[in-house]
C-alpha positions, 0 to 999 in steps of 0.5 A: 501229742501222742496217745497210745495203748487206748482200749476201745470196746465195741461201739465205744466213743473216743474223744480226742482233744485238739488245742490250737494256740497260734503264736502268729497270724499265719496258716497252721496245718496238722494231721491227726492220725488214728491207728487201730489194731486188734488187742490180741495182735492178730491181723484182719484176713483181708489182703491189700493188693496192687489192685486195691483202691488207692484210699485203702492202700493209704488207710491201712497198715499191712503185715508181711503176709499181706494181711491188714494189720491196722486201720488208719483214720486221717483228719487234716486240721487247718488252723486260722488265727483270728485277731481280737474284735476291733472297735466299731466304726460308726457311719452316720448319715441323714435319711435320703442323703448319700454318705461317702466315707473313707475307712482305714482298718489296721491289720496287726501281725500280718505275716509276709510270704507265700500262701498256704502250704500243701496239705502233704506236709511232715506230720507224725502220728498224733503230732500237731506240728505247725507249718514251716516259716514262710519266706520274707517278701522280697521288696517289702511292699504290700503288692504281694499280700493278698486279702479277701474281704466280705461284709457280713450281716447278723441276720437275713433281715438286716441283710435285706435292709442294708445290702442295697444301701451300702457299697464298699470298695478297697482303694488303698493298701499300705504295708509297714514291714517293721511293725507288720501292720497293714492298713487297708483303706475302704471307700464306703457308700451309705445311702439310707432311704429311711431312719435306721440303726443296723450293724454289719461286720467287715471280715478280712482274711489274708492269704498268708493266714489270719482273720480280722473282724471290724464291726460297722454301725450304720445310723440313718437319722431323720430326713429333712422336712419335705415341705410345710403345709399351710391351711388357712381357715375359712371361718369358725367351725368350718372345714378347710381342705388342702391337697398334696401328693405323695410319691412312693419310691417302691411298689 
């Protein structure tokens, strides 16, 4: 879009609407350029010379006599499409046991090709052009697709409870070129020490663009009974005592 002829009073604020509606799961880049000139058409007396700073040369427009005609503000915009949140994956384990489970996550709409384009792409004043089409993967395999993944927690308290109990590793990656679906297989280990129910989110980002989030629900059920304590009465209205040891796993 292009906005022109807007008058601004001293200290006045200007809101510039930016709408992002990605059609595909790829990186989009644009630049918002704001060009300010005096309403009376006069130039600023400051002259831009070869000795001026590089940033100044780039952020002003110069008249024929070398004076400053306009001032530029340049705002790069990087758009990352995010897929709708997926259904939760449930991991259930008995406390004081160890669960090792393979979790398959399907990434729909993955775009093959090169990663992010350089920031110095073609962009007109006030335009919001998307990046050009990326080339196809030559061999049609997933080997050229790079993914970053991270396990995020809803709060620091949940992080402190889960971080030492959960392990996650990417073990397999499968790419279907026709459906543009990538299936990532993770090996998830859950070893709870006590009953709990907590949530986390696997956040996956593709180098060619796109963000996917998969909620995980970790449930630890009651542990097995450690032992049965039998107390034999020595008589009516008389106390019977049994001793047993408890060992703490932490300090």
